[in-house]
KEDO-51754 format. One line per 5 residues: number of its first residue (from 1); their letters; for each residue x, y, z of C-alpha. Coordinates in steps of 0.05 Angstrom, whole numbers. Layout:
// KEDO-51754
NUM) a) X:Y:Z; ...
END
This chain:
// KEDO-51754
1) xxxxx) 944:-517:365; 1005:-544:330; 1001:-577:261; 1013:-647:287; 957:-643:338
6) xxxxx) 909:-613:287; 925:-668:237; 912:-721:289; 846:-690:310; 825:-682:237
11) xxxxx) 833:-757:223; 774:-789:186; 756:-833:246; 736:-771:286; 699:-735:230
16) xxxxx) 630:-758:252; 644:-733:323; 665:-663:300; 604:-658:254; 558:-677:311
21) xxxxx) 592:-629:359; 587:-572:309; 512:-579:306; 505:-587:382; 548:-526:399
26) xxxxx) 510:-482:350; 444:-504:380; 473:-493:450; 492:-422:435; 566:-442:435
31) xxxxx) 561:-464:508; 596:-529:528; 542:-572:560; 506:-638:551; 526:-701:515
36) xxxxx) 528:-727:444; 518:-799:423; 548:-831:362; 513:-892:333; 538:-947:287
41) xxxxx) 610:-935:309; 664:-974:273; 723:-1007:308; 770:-955:281; 725:-899:307
46) xxxxx) 721:-931:376; 796:-934:380; 804:-861:359; 749:-839:409; 784:-878:465
51) xxxxx) 850:-844:450; 815:-775:447; 775:-782:511; 817:-829:553; 757:-876:559
56) xxxxx) 744:-945:532; 685:-952:486; 662:-1024:477; 599:-1042:440; 537:-1000:426
61) xxxxx) 531:-924:417; 588:-880:442; 564:-826:490; 611:-767:501; 605:-711:552
66) xxxxx) 620:-642:522; 647:-613:588; 693:-673:598; 720:-669:527; 730:-594:535
71) xxxxx) 774:-606:596; 814:-661:563; 828:-617:502; 850:-559:545; 896:-603:586
76) xxxxx) 923:-641:526; 963:-625:464; 907:-583:434; 917:-532:490; 849:-501:475
81) xxxxx) 776:-514:489; 723:-552:451; 693:-491:416; 762:-470:390; 778:-541:365
86) xxxxx) 712:-550:329; 719:-480:298; 789:-498:273; 765:-564:243; 696:-544:218
91) xxxxx) 697:-469:207; 662:-412:241; 606:-431:288; 540:-394:291; 507:-378:357
96) xxxxx) 437:-397:333; 398:-376:395; 432:-308:393; 419:-302:319; 345:-318:328
101) xxxxx) 341:-267:384; 376:-214:341; 328:-228:284; 269:-224:331; 294:-158:360
106) xxxxx) 306:-130:290; 237:-153:268; 204:-120:327; 243:-56:313; 218:-58:241
111) xxxxx) 145:-62:260; 152:-11:315; 183:37:265; 126:22:217; 75:37:271
116) xxxxx) 111:103:286; 110:120:212; 35:107:208; 23:151:268; 67:207:242
121) xxxxx) 35:206:173; -35:213:200; -58:144:176; -67:122:248; -134:159:248
126) xxxxx) -161:112:195; -196:47:211; -154:3:165; -80:21:175; -68:-26:234
131) xxxxx) -102:-83:197; -57:-68:137; 6:-74:179; -22:-138:211; -34:-167:142
136) xxxxx) 37:-153:121; 65:-182:184; 24:-245:178; 41:-258:105; 116:-253:118
141) xxxxx) 130:-212:55; 171:-162:94; 207:-211:140; 246:-241:82; 276:-174:63
146) xxxxx) 318:-161:125; 306:-107:177; 337:-48:142; 304:-60:74; 237:-76:107
151) xxxxx) 238:-12:149; 254:30:88; 198:-1:46; 146:6:101; 165:79:111
156) xxxxx) 160:91:36; 93:54:32; 65:95:89; 88:159:56; 55:139:-10
161) xxxxx) -10:119:22; -14:184:60; 0:224:-3; -55:186:-40; -109:179:12
166) xxxxx) -98:238:60; -66:292:18; -97:270:-49; -36:290:-89; -50:292:-164
171) xxxxx) 7:249:-187; 15:191:-235; 47:127:-210; 115:142:-241; 114:213:-211
176) xxxxx) 93:186:-143; 148:133:-146; 202:184:-164; 182:231:-107; 185:177:-55
181) xxxxx) 237:128:-80; 280:170:-127; 263:129:-188; 203:128:-234; 205:52:-232
186) xxxxx) 198:48:-156; 125:28:-161; 129:-18:-221; 84:-79:-218; 141:-127:-202
191) xxxxx) 165:-87:-140; 152:-107:-68; 136:-35:-53; 79:-34:-103; 50:-98:-73
196) xxxxx) 54:-68:-3; 20:-4:-24; -35:-41:-63; -51:-82:-1; -59:-17:36
201) xxxxx) -104:12:-18; -146:-51:-19; -154:-47:57; -172:27:53; -226:14:0
206) xxxxx) -253:-51:28; -229:-94:-29; -188:-158:-35; -115:-149:-56; -112:-149:-132
211) xxxxx) -91:-214:-164; -75:-194:-235; -50:-136:-277; -119:-110:-295; -142:-110:-222
216) xxxxx) -78:-75:-200; -88:-20:-253; -161:-11:-232; -142:-5:-159; -90:48:-174
221) xxxxx) -140:86:-216; -194:80:-162; -146:111:-113; -133:169:-160; -65:147:-186
226) xxxxx) -58:141:-262; -11:86:-285; 8:124:-348; -7:190:-383; -53:166:-439
231) xxxxx) -99:109:-417; -138:146:-363; -183:203:-385; -229:255:-355; -298:266:-386
236) xxxxx) -314:339:-399; -368:380:-433; -372:454:-451; -302:475:-432; -284:535:-475
241) xxxxx) -216:563:-458; -190:627:-488; -130:628:-535; -111:613:-607; -71:549:-598
246) xxxxx) -102:487:-630; -120:455:-564; -162:515:-541; -194:520:-610; -209:445:-609
251) xxxxx) -244:450:-542; -283:511:-562; -305:477:-626; -330:416:-588; -365:461:-537
256) xxxxx) -400:499:-593; -421:432:-623; -448:409:-555; -400:349:-557; -367:316:-498
261) xxxxx) -291:311:-496; -244:261:-463; -178:291:-441; -117:249:-422; -64:267:-372
266) xxxxx) -17:279:-430; -67:330:-459; -72:367:-393; 3:372:-384; 8:407:-452
271) xxxxx) -47:457:-439; -45:527:-410; -114:546:-386; -143:615:-396; -217:622:-380
276) xxxxx) -270:676:-388; -279:717:-325; -324:688:-270; -326:619:-303; -362:568:-259
281) xxxxx) -347:496:-275; -398:444:-252; -372:377:-228; -414:314:-227; -401:242:-210
286) xxxxx) -442:204:-262; -428:205:-338; -504:204:-349; -506:277:-329; -456:294:-384
291) xxxxx) -495:255:-435; -560:289:-416; -527:358:-417; -501:345:-488; -569:320:-511
296) xxxxx) -602:382:-482; -548:428:-512; -533:459:-445; -482:515:-442; -453:504:-372
301) xxxxx) -382:474:-370; -382:406:-337; -329:358:-312; -347:286:-293; -307:248:-240
306) xxxxx) -337:181:-262; -340:157:-190; -280:167:-145; -237:219:-181; -175:191:-214
311) xxxxx) -110:231:-219; -128:259:-287; -193:289:-259; -158:322:-201; -103:350:-246
316) xxxxx) -156:382:-291; -195:412:-233; -132:439:-200; -113:471:-267; -182:502:-275
321) xxxxx) -178:530:-204; -109:559:-219; -139:593:-280; -191:628:-237; -251:582:-245
326) xxxxx) -301:571:-189; -324:499:-177; -394:474:-161; -393:401:-138; -449:350:-140
331) xxxxx) -448:277:-118; -495:222:-97; -535:225:-33; -507:162:-1; -453:154:51
336) xxxxx) -395:142:2; -421:202:-38; -422:246:24; -351:224:42; -327:240:-29
341) xxxxx) -363:307:-29; -329:325:37; -261:313:5; -276:348:-61; -311:409:-31
346) xxxxx) -253:418:18; -199:407:-34; -230:451:-88; -263:504:-42; -325:484:-82
351) xxxxx) -397:506:-76; -443:448:-61; -487:439:-122; -559:422:-101; -532:382:-42
356) xxxxx) -568:413:18; -616:378:64; -673:414:28; -648:389:-39; -644:318:-13
361) xxxxx) -715:320:15; -740:349:-51; -706:295:-91; -736:240:-48; -806:271:-54
366) xxxxx) -799:277:-130; -777:205:-135; -836:181:-94; -883:223:-137; -856:190:-200
371) xxxxx) -859:122:-169; -783:114:-174; -757:64:-124; -698:88:-81; -645:43:-50
376) xxxxx) -639:41:26; -578:75:56; -526:25:79; -460:32:117; -436:81:168
381) xxxxx) -466:151:167; -420:208:147; -429:280:170; -435:329:112; -385:385:125
386) xxxxx) -425:437:85; -494:427:116; -504:402:188; -577:386:172; -563:339:113
391) xxxxx) -538:277:151; -596:278:201; -645:285:142; -613:225:107; -616:184:171
396) xxxxx) -689:202:179; -711:183:109; -661:126:102; -656:125:26; -601:140:-24
401) xxxxx) -611:187:-82; -568:182:-144; -552:241:-189; -599:215:-243; -658:226:-197
406) xxxxx) -645:301:-199; -627:304:-272; -679:355:-292; -658:404:-238; -585:395:-255
411) xxxxx) -598:408:-329; -636:471:-310; -573:497:-276; -528:477:-335; -574:511:-385
416) x) -563:580:-356
END
């Protein structure tokens, strides 16, 4: 298109037409079809439109056929079609239908890749992973990131959730972030990745997504991931490691004084454990057992998980195992307690501590004899991996037994 023709086409009287055609062509997928209609046309605009199209426009709206105008431009001085003319006058045109289809295709690819990652990681066997992905898709958090970034984040989130929930890796949040993202800040509170992972953890634990900093920290800790090295502690009693360094002497002193000790992740990272031969460490779930053991001046070493074990608990138990300790594990006789015991006994190669079907029945009988009320079992039954008779016994009696109900028996074991 020569400069004179371009200048004539770009005259102000035709500006409204080119603006309207730009929108129509982009909606049409850059195909030349249909008509446009200009309203409130001035006399100068009518004259320019008549010269452009070879038609007379009198009063009222001016209706222009896109195919007819395309032919006239090609046959006239412009010597090119309507799409080329509008592009020259108004800049690059976007094929909006094609763009929408490309975005849809990329979006579907993202979610298919996420589903594949879930299946590969082993999370597909859980009853919450698909709901987690559906939540993310519905909220649109990922869609705004673009396909490549969304796929990367979903893959990282799946990896992190598998490490936490399936492999139970004993890592702090910065350590976990560095292993998966390459930076210790990859799971900071203000990152999209952290929000995605926390939605998964909430789904896995039957909770609502956390709405504030405190709730986020608690959810990380519940899942066994410490947010720093000093705020989360593990409650211990009677640990008496060998050695002359001040940490070993400190623990032996507190064990001799029958005092409980809280250890941070920072403490554990600075300790080298040496234990007396054949040391057996007892593990309980409820801090009341530790309190009672201290009051009774028991001698058996005890570690308390305080519910679902946080990272600091698992780090300590792994270190004790590496130092040659044997582990005896005890939890509650309810379905969450059985599920946790399955994980802990498997992970630690632990001996079940008074957790057989016979123990359960004895605890129930003792509670009835004392007149102690027991809560009914609720939720889905879990098979106990260490005793095939335990789950049927619990189904038959239908009541939950907490550790406190067997406190006297537990203290007898710890007193030896």
